[in-house]
C-alpha positions in Angstrom: 109.9 100.6 94.1 106.6 100.1 92.3 104.4 103.1 91.6 100.6 103.0 91.7 98.3 105.7 90.4 95.1 106.0 92.5 92.0 106.6 90.3 89.1 107.5 92.5 86.1 109.8 92.8 86.8 113.4 93.6 84.0 115.8 92.7 81.1 113.4 92.8 79.7 113.2 96.3 81.5 114.4 99.4 84.8 115.8 98.3 86.4 115.7 101.7 85.4 112.0 102.1 86.7 111.3 98.6 90.1 112.8 99.4 90.3 110.9 102.7 89.5 107.6 100.9 92.2 108.2 98.3 94.8 108.9 101.0 93.7 105.9 103.1 94.4 103.7 100.1 97.7 105.6 99.6 98.7 104.9 103.2 98.1 101.2 102.8 100.2 101.2 99.6 103.0 103.1 101.2 102.9 100.8 104.2 103.4 97.9 101.8 106.5 99.5 100.2 104.6 100.9 97.1 104.9 104.6 96.0 101.4 105.9 95.5 100.5 108.8 93.2 97.4 110.5 94.6 95.9 112.9 92.1 93.7 114.3 94.9 96.7 116.3 96.1 95.5 119.0 93.7 92.5 119.5 96.0 94.9 121.3 98.4 96.7 123.2 95.7 93.3 124.3 94.3 92.3 125.8 97.6 95.2 128.3 97.3 95.5 128.7 93.5 92.2 127.6 91.7 92.3 126.3 88.2 89.7 124.7 85.9 89.0 121.0 86.6 90.3 120.1 83.1 93.7 121.7 84.0 94.0 119.5 87.1 93.1 116.4 85.2 95.7 117.2 82.5 98.4 117.6 85.1 97.5 114.4 86.8 97.4 112.4 83.6 101.0 113.5 82.9 102.0 111.2 85.7 100.0 108.2 84.6 102.6 106.8 82.1 105.2 106.8 85.0 103.1 104.3 87.0 103.3 100.5 87.1 99.6 100.0 87.9 96.3 101.9 88.6 94.1 101.3 91.6 90.5 102.2 90.8 88.6 102.9 94.0 84.8 102.4 93.9 82.3 105.1 93.1 81.0 107.1 90.2 83.7 109.3 88.7 84.1 110.6 85.1 87.7 111.7 85.9 88.7 108.3 87.3 87.0 106.6 84.3 89.2 108.7 82.0 92.3 107.8 84.0 91.4 104.1 83.7 90.8 104.4 79.9 94.1 106.1 79.5 95.9 103.5 81.6 94.4 100.6 79.6 95.4 102.4 76.3 99.0 102.5 77.7 99.0 98.9 78.7 99.1 99.7 82.4 97.2 97.1 84.5 94.1 98.4 86.4 93.1 96.9 89.7 89.8 97.4 91.5 90.9 95.6 94.7 93.8 96.8 96.8 94.6 93.4 98.2 94.8 91.8 94.8 97.0 94.6 93.5 99.4 94.1 96.4 99.4 90.4 95.7 99.9 90.6 91.9 102.1 93.7 91.6 105.6 92.5 90.6 
């Protein structure tokens, strides 16, 4: 099963809407037989056990090398931009369109 990391806005704009958008994309991926990694899961963890933003990003980035591709959702996001830079440095393909990702993912 292919694994896709979802790089998307979190803290810029409406956090609840950003989390929903990430999980909406994850649902489409899962429905297509892809295993999505949604770094926004830390939103819920943070509600119970807060940590610094940098701690969450470090934890999320540890999963990036395990992924076969990155889906970059639209919107301003320093964190997602960092995830994309790291993915490209690792040679992981980055897609900005979910339909193209599903078509091109081996």
